[in-house]
N, C-alpha and C positions, 0 to 999 in steps of 0.2 A: 702513882707518879712514875713517869717513864724515865729510864736511865739515859743520860746524854750519850750520843753516839761516840765511839772511840775515834780518835784522830786517824785519818787515812794517810798513810805514808805515800809520798810521791817519788822519793828517791831513797834507796837503801844501799848502803855499803856494808859488806859482810867480810870481815877478816882481810881487808885489802892491804897488800904489801907491794911496794915498788922498790926495786934495787937497781942501782947503776954500777955494775961490776961488784966491787966489794963494799960499796956504800949503800946502806939502807936508808932511803929518803923518807919512806912511809912504812911503818911497821905495824901490821895487824890492826888496822883501824876499822871500826864498825860504828855506824850511826845511821839514823833515819831522819829525814826531814818530812814534816807533815804538810799536806796540801794547804796552801794559803798562808803559810807563816813566813816570817823573816828570821832566818837562821844564820848566825855568824860563825865564822871560823877564824880564830885568832891564835897568836903565839909569837914568840920572839923571832927575829930574823933567822932564817935557815931552819925553821921548825918543820918545814915540809908542806906548808899551806898551798903554795902555787903548784907543787908537784901533785897534790891531791886534786886541785882544780883541773890540771892538765890530764890527769888519769880519768876523771869523770867525763871530760869532753872529748876523749879519744886521741889526744895528742900523744899520750903515753899509754902503752898497754900494761896493765898491772902484772907484776911477777906472779902473784897469786891472789885469790879472793874473788868476789863477785860484786858487780854493780847492777842494780835493777832500777829501772825508771818506769813508773806506772805499772808495776808488777811484771814487766818484761825485761829480761836480761839484756844489758847493753855492753857487757864487759868486752873491751877490745875492739869495738866497732870503730870504723873510720870517723873522723870528725864531721864530715858532711852527712853521714848517716845518723849520727847522734843529733846533729842540728835538725835534721829532717824529722826526728822522733819528737822534737819539741823542747830541746835544751839549747838556750842561747847563752852568750857570754860576752863580757868586755875584757879588756886586758889592762895590766898594770901600766904598761907603756902604751900610750894611745896609738892605735893602728888605723888611722883614717887615710883616705886617698887625698893627699895634700892638694893636688891640682885639679880636683873635682869639686863642684859646688856641694854645699850641704845637702841639698835635695837629691843630687845624683848619688852621693854617698849612701843615702837611705835606699834609693832604688836598687843599688847593688845588693843590699840585704834582702830584697824581695824577689831576686831572680828565680828562686826555686818555685815561686808561686805562679810563674808565668807559663803558659802552655802553648803559645803561638809557635808555629814551626819556623824554620829558617826562611823559607820562601815567603811566609806571611809577612815577615819583617822586611825582607829585601824588596818586595813589591808593595809594601805598605797596604796590605789587604785589610779589610774591615776588622777582622779578629785582632790583628796586631795593633791597629790604631786604638781599638777599644781597650785592650789590655794596657797600653801605654797611658791612656787617660786615667784608668783605674789606679795604676801603680803611682802615677804622679799625685793623684788626689790623696791616696793613702800616705805617701811620703810627706805631703804638706800637713796632713792631720797629725802625724807623729812629731813633726817639727813644732807644731802648735802645742801639742801635749807636753813636750819637754821645755817649752817656753822660749824657743828661738826661731819662730816662724819668720821674723824679719831678716834672718841671716840666710834664707833659703838659697839665694843665688850668689852668695859669697864663697870664695874658695875656702875649703876646710882649714888650710894653713893660715889664713888671715883671721880666723875666729879667735876671740879671747880664750884663754886656757879653759876656763870654766865652761864655756859654750862648747868647746871641743869634747869635753867629758859628756855633756848632755847629748851631743850629736852621736857619740859612740853608743850611748844607751838607746837612743832612737833607732839607730841602725840595727842594734841587737833585737829591738822590739819588732822590727820590720819582718823578721822571720816568724812572727806569731808564736813565741815560746810560751810554754806553760811553766817552765822553770828557768829563771834567769840568774846566771852567776856573774857577780860583780867583783872584779879583782882590784881592790884599793881605789874605788871611785873618788875618794876624798883626797887622794895624794896630791900635794901641791896646791890645794884649795885654801882660800882665806876663810876666816870665820863665817862671813856672810854666805859664801858659796857652800860651805859645809852645811849650814842651816837649810839652804835652799835644796841641797842634795837630799837631805833627810826627808824633806817634804816630798820631793820627787819620788824617792823610793817608796814612801807610803802610798803615793798615788798609783804607782805601778802595781803594788800589791792590791790596791783597790780595784784594779782591772781583773783580778782573779789570778794573778801571776805569783807563783811562789818565788822567794828570793833566797839565794845563798850568797853570803857576803864575806869577802876577806877585807879586813880593814885594820890599820894600825891605830887610827884615832879612836881612843877609848870613849870619848864623849859621843861620837857618832854611833859606835857599837852599842853602848849602854842605852843610848837614847831611842834606838829603833828596833833592837833585837828582841824577839820573844824567847829564843833559846840560843845558847852559845856553846860551841865546842872549842876547847883549848888543846892545842897540840904543842909538844916540845920534843925536839930531836926525833920527829917522825911518829911519836906515840901520843895517844890520848892521855891527858892528865886530868881533865875535868869536863863535865857537861852539865848544863842546867840553865836556870833562869839568870838574868843579869846579876841580881843581888847575890845569888848563891855563888856564882863564879867570882864576883868581885871580892868576896871574903874567903875564898878557898885558899888555904895555906900553900898548897902546891902551885897554884897560879901565882901567888905573891912571890914565892921563891923563884919561879921560872923567870919572872919579869925583873925582880929586884935583887935577887941573890939570897943566899941562906941567912945572912945576918939580919935581913929585914923581918 
């Protein structure tokens, strides 16, 4: 009987620390995310979760430690280079182009896939026209995938809040990431929208995309995560499957206080 293959790590953090002057926001954090899993990062407010996200995606350079993606070091690379390697993200505060249509917001996310030269576009040469058709078709496919194809030509600012969240995910997918970081995608969502979001995240993973999720809503986290890392004051305090994390005394203390 053959032994099952060991999980293959897609992202690895090794002793990552990030300091801002005298403040240590992330302290000696190490973890690995396996290819194809939904991995959540949780912790109380101010625990260092978003700082970790920003360090992984190149917005911050770690003070020390190493970050590897698909066995290649990406520590300290610029955000556009990390995105080009195959890491996409959304933001806690939605960052859409308000006065652009939904479909055009997604086209912006596909710009690095286009190869037509400036003069091709200026003179509407066949190569530029072909690429524009392909990008538009791809954007429409992504809108359909996230369930808002009917909003294609509406300004992003006029979309319902839940649809804006879906549009931001679609735009992140336009870059063809193999790892997608979602920063509190359920923030501000009602119960129905949260349920729909959980289904969408599962469908994204079904496309072969690994998910790293920050989320405060424990129902969402426990409902879709395969493994969870808990941080508090910038340090790891627990890692494991949802049931293990839910009953961990250090996690309960971090969220509810020592008397709990």
